[in-house]
C-alpha positions as CSV (number, residue, x, y, z in Angstrom):
1,M,-50.5,-112.8,-31.2
2,E,-50.6,-113.1,-35.0
3,F,-52.6,-115.6,-37.0
4,P,-52.7,-116.2,-40.7
5,T,-55.1,-113.9,-42.5
6,E,-56.7,-117.0,-44.1
7,L,-57.6,-118.4,-40.7
8,I,-59.2,-115.3,-39.4
9,E,-61.2,-114.8,-42.7
10,K,-62.4,-118.4,-42.6
11,L,-63.3,-118.0,-38.9
12,K,-65.4,-114.9,-39.6
13,S,-67.3,-116.5,-42.5
14,A,-67.8,-119.9,-40.8
15,K,-71.3,-121.1,-40.1
16,S,-70.3,-124.3,-38.3
17,V,-67.2,-124.7,-36.1
18,L,-66.2,-127.9,-34.4
19,F,-63.8,-128.1,-31.4
20,F,-62.3,-131.5,-30.9
21,T,-60.7,-131.5,-27.5
22,G,-58.4,-133.8,-25.5
23,A,-56.6,-133.9,-22.2
24,G,-54.3,-131.0,-23.1
25,I,-57.0,-128.4,-22.7
26,S,-57.8,-129.6,-19.2
27,A,-54.1,-129.9,-18.2
28,E,-54.2,-126.1,-18.1
29,S,-56.8,-126.4,-15.3
30,G,-54.3,-128.6,-13.3
31,I,-55.7,-131.9,-14.4
32,D,-53.1,-134.5,-15.2
33,T,-53.0,-136.0,-18.7
34,F,-53.0,-139.7,-19.2
35,R,-50.3,-140.0,-21.9
36,G,-46.9,-138.4,-22.4
37,K,-43.9,-138.3,-20.2
38,N,-45.7,-137.4,-17.0
39,G,-49.0,-139.0,-17.9
40,L,-51.1,-140.9,-15.3
41,W,-50.7,-144.2,-17.2
42,N,-47.0,-144.1,-16.5
43,K,-47.8,-144.1,-12.8
44,M,-50.9,-146.3,-12.7
45,K,-52.0,-149.6,-14.3
46,P,-54.8,-148.9,-16.7
47,Q,-56.0,-152.5,-16.8
48,E,-56.5,-152.4,-13.0
49,L,-58.2,-149.0,-12.8
50,A,-59.8,-148.4,-16.2
51,S,-61.3,-151.7,-17.4
52,F,-64.4,-153.7,-16.7
53,D,-62.4,-156.7,-15.7
54,G,-60.4,-154.6,-13.2
55,F,-63.6,-153.2,-11.8
56,M,-65.1,-156.6,-11.3
57,S,-61.9,-157.9,-9.8
58,N,-61.6,-155.1,-7.3
59,P,-64.6,-152.7,-7.4
60,N,-63.6,-150.9,-4.3
61,L,-60.1,-150.0,-5.6
62,V,-61.6,-148.7,-8.9
63,W,-64.3,-146.7,-7.1
64,E,-61.7,-145.2,-4.7
65,W,-59.6,-144.1,-7.7
66,Y,-62.6,-142.4,-9.4
67,Q,-63.7,-140.8,-6.2
68,Y,-60.2,-139.4,-5.8
69,R,-60.3,-137.9,-9.3
70,R,-63.8,-136.4,-8.7
71,K,-62.5,-134.7,-5.6
72,I,-59.7,-133.2,-7.6
73,L,-62.2,-132.0,-10.2
74,K,-64.3,-130.3,-7.6
75,G,-61.3,-128.2,-6.6
76,T,-60.7,-127.0,-10.1
77,G,-62.6,-125.4,-12.9
78,P,-62.7,-124.4,-16.6
79,N,-59.8,-122.3,-17.8
80,P,-59.7,-119.5,-20.4
81,G,-59.6,-122.1,-23.2
82,H,-62.9,-123.7,-22.1
83,L,-64.5,-120.3,-21.5
84,A,-63.4,-119.0,-25.0
85,I,-64.9,-122.1,-26.7
86,A,-68.2,-121.4,-24.9
87,E,-68.2,-117.8,-25.9
88,F,-67.6,-118.6,-29.6
89,E,-71.3,-119.6,-29.6
90,K,-72.3,-115.9,-29.4
91,Y,-70.6,-115.2,-32.8
92,I,-70.9,-118.4,-34.9
93,D,-74.2,-120.0,-35.9
94,K,-73.3,-123.6,-34.9
95,V,-70.5,-124.5,-32.4
96,T,-70.1,-128.1,-31.4
97,V,-67.6,-129.5,-28.8
98,V,-66.6,-133.1,-29.4
99,T,-64.5,-134.1,-26.4
100,Q,-62.5,-137.1,-25.3
101,N,-62.4,-135.7,-21.8
102,V,-64.7,-136.9,-19.0
103,D,-64.1,-134.0,-16.6
104,N,-67.3,-132.0,-17.5
105,L,-65.4,-128.8,-17.7
106,H,-66.9,-127.8,-21.1
107,F,-70.3,-128.0,-19.5
108,R,-69.2,-126.0,-16.5
109,A,-67.7,-123.4,-18.9
110,G,-71.1,-122.9,-20.5
111,S,-70.9,-124.8,-23.8
112,S,-74.3,-125.9,-24.8
113,N,-73.6,-128.5,-27.6
114,I,-71.3,-131.1,-26.3
115,L,-70.7,-134.7,-27.5
116,E,-68.8,-136.8,-24.9
117,L,-67.0,-139.6,-26.6
118,H,-65.6,-141.2,-23.5
119,G,-68.4,-140.4,-21.0
120,N,-68.6,-138.2,-18.0
121,I,-66.9,-138.8,-14.6
122,E,-69.7,-136.9,-12.9
123,R,-72.2,-139.6,-13.8
124,N,-72.6,-143.2,-12.6
125,Y,-74.9,-146.0,-13.6
126,C,-76.0,-149.4,-12.5
127,I,-74.5,-152.2,-14.6
128,D,-77.7,-154.3,-14.2
129,C,-80.8,-152.0,-14.5
130,K,-78.9,-149.1,-16.2
131,T,-80.3,-146.5,-13.9
132,Y,-78.1,-143.3,-14.0
133,Y,-77.0,-141.4,-10.9
134,G,-75.1,-138.1,-10.4
135,M,-71.8,-137.6,-8.8
136,D,-73.3,-136.1,-5.7
137,D,-75.5,-139.2,-5.1
138,F,-72.4,-141.1,-3.9
139,L,-70.0,-138.3,-3.2
140,D,-68.9,-139.4,0.3
141,V,-69.1,-143.1,-0.4
142,D,-65.7,-144.7,-0.1
143,E,-66.6,-148.2,-1.3
144,A,-68.3,-149.2,-4.6
145,P,-72.0,-148.7,-3.9
146,K,-75.0,-150.8,-4.8
147,C,-77.9,-149.6,-6.8
148,P,-80.8,-148.4,-4.5
149,K,-83.3,-149.8,-7.1
150,C,-82.0,-153.3,-7.9
151,G,-78.9,-153.9,-5.8
152,G,-76.6,-154.0,-8.8
153,M,-73.1,-152.6,-8.9
154,I,-72.7,-148.9,-9.6
155,R,-69.9,-147.9,-12.0
156,P,-68.6,-144.6,-13.4
157,D,-70.2,-143.6,-16.7
158,V,-66.9,-143.6,-18.6
159,V,-65.6,-145.6,-21.5
160,W,-62.9,-148.1,-20.2
161,F,-60.2,-149.9,-22.1
162,G,-61.8,-152.7,-24.2
163,E,-65.2,-150.9,-24.4
164,N,-66.8,-149.4,-27.4
165,L,-67.6,-145.7,-27.7
166,P,-71.3,-144.8,-27.6
167,Q,-72.1,-145.4,-31.3
168,N,-74.9,-142.9,-31.6
169,I,-72.6,-140.1,-30.2
170,F,-69.7,-141.1,-32.3
171,A,-71.8,-141.2,-35.5
172,E,-73.2,-137.8,-34.7
173,A,-69.7,-136.4,-34.1
174,E,-68.4,-137.8,-37.4
175,K,-71.4,-136.2,-39.2
176,I,-70.8,-132.8,-37.7
177,A,-67.1,-133.1,-38.4
178,K,-67.8,-133.7,-42.1
179,E,-70.2,-130.7,-42.2
180,S,-68.0,-128.3,-40.3
181,D,-66.4,-125.3,-41.9
182,I,-63.5,-125.3,-39.4
183,C,-62.3,-128.0,-37.1
184,F,-60.1,-127.0,-34.2
185,V,-58.1,-130.0,-32.8
186,V,-57.3,-128.8,-29.3
187,G,-54.9,-130.5,-26.8
188,T,-55.0,-134.0,-28.1
189,S,-52.4,-136.3,-29.4
190,A,-54.9,-137.7,-31.9
191,V,-53.6,-141.2,-31.6
192,V,-56.5,-142.8,-29.7
193,F,-58.9,-144.5,-32.2
194,P,-61.7,-144.4,-33.1
195,A,-61.9,-140.9,-31.6
196,A,-59.0,-139.8,-33.7
197,Y,-61.1,-140.3,-36.8
198,I,-62.9,-137.1,-36.0
199,P,-60.3,-134.7,-37.5
200,I,-59.8,-137.1,-40.4
201,S,-63.5,-137.0,-41.1
202,A,-63.5,-133.2,-40.9
203,K,-60.6,-133.1,-43.4
204,E,-62.3,-135.5,-45.8
205,G,-65.5,-133.4,-45.6
206,G,-63.6,-130.2,-46.7
207,S,-63.2,-128.6,-43.3
208,Y,-60.3,-126.3,-42.6
209,V,-58.5,-128.2,-39.8
210,V,-56.5,-126.2,-37.3
211,E,-54.4,-127.8,-34.6
212,I,-53.7,-126.2,-31.2
213,N,-51.2,-127.9,-29.1
214,I,-48.1,-127.2,-27.0
215,E,-46.0,-129.6,-29.1
216,P,-46.2,-131.3,-32.5
217,T,-48.4,-134.4,-32.8
218,E,-49.0,-137.2,-35.2
219,I,-51.4,-135.0,-37.2
220,T,-49.4,-131.8,-37.3
221,N,-48.2,-132.4,-40.9
222,S,-51.7,-133.2,-42.2
223,V,-53.7,-130.3,-40.8
224,D,-54.2,-127.0,-42.7
225,Y,-52.5,-125.0,-39.9
226,S,-50.9,-125.8,-36.6
227,L,-50.7,-123.3,-33.7
228,T,-48.1,-124.1,-31.1
229,G,-48.9,-122.9,-27.6
230,K,-51.4,-123.1,-24.8
231,S,-55.1,-123.3,-25.8
232,G,-55.9,-121.0,-22.8
233,E,-53.9,-118.3,-24.5
234,I,-54.5,-119.0,-28.2
235,L,-58.3,-119.5,-28.1
236,P,-59.1,-116.2,-26.3
237,E,-57.0,-114.4,-28.8
238,L,-58.7,-116.0,-31.7
239,L,-62.0,-115.1,-30.1
240,K,-60.9,-111.5,-29.7
241,Q,-59.9,-111.2,-33.4
242,L,-63.2,-112.8,-34.5
243,K,-65.0,-110.0,-32.6
244,E,-63.0,-107.2,-34.2
């Protein structure tokens, strides 16, 4: 696999690299994406399954949906793309993952500096006392549980439609994007705002922005270079050439 000489040279001299990832990278682990022709939101109703109002209207339905997704995740794992990103840490001073995914696969792959813009499906919290719980605390519970401490309702720790991103995490992500030498935009359509501001902030800060996707996106014409293909094939090859 051949890459532009400029890209490899910039990668070898980079001190700070940001990986901004979306559903496409996890699709290679067998996890369905939400948008696109075969996306989950073409089959499900997001306002029923991914909104606070939907949760309050039918908490058991929403809980069942997330338990179903968690069981799928337990049967899968990081793919070569996730693993390559984690290994980049051995060769570059600062590697940060800013992800829109909630599947925890970057953590399982070994990445140590992860900013989760949309939360993490393996965490839950009480909507009243804000106590956090792990996935295994309610793994076999089929109906929406109540908080053992206060009796409040337990919900998944993910950002639903109509909710704000965690502002401290988003602010940190924007800061790192502006300070990065290279920003890889991996497996994301880059149309969901405010998360999609991350590559824009990187570009404004002078970062060399590289897109990795199986098809062109809204930002393809505005990045410095676009690599078409699977991240699980491209990222390991980039890592290999970095090590040479």
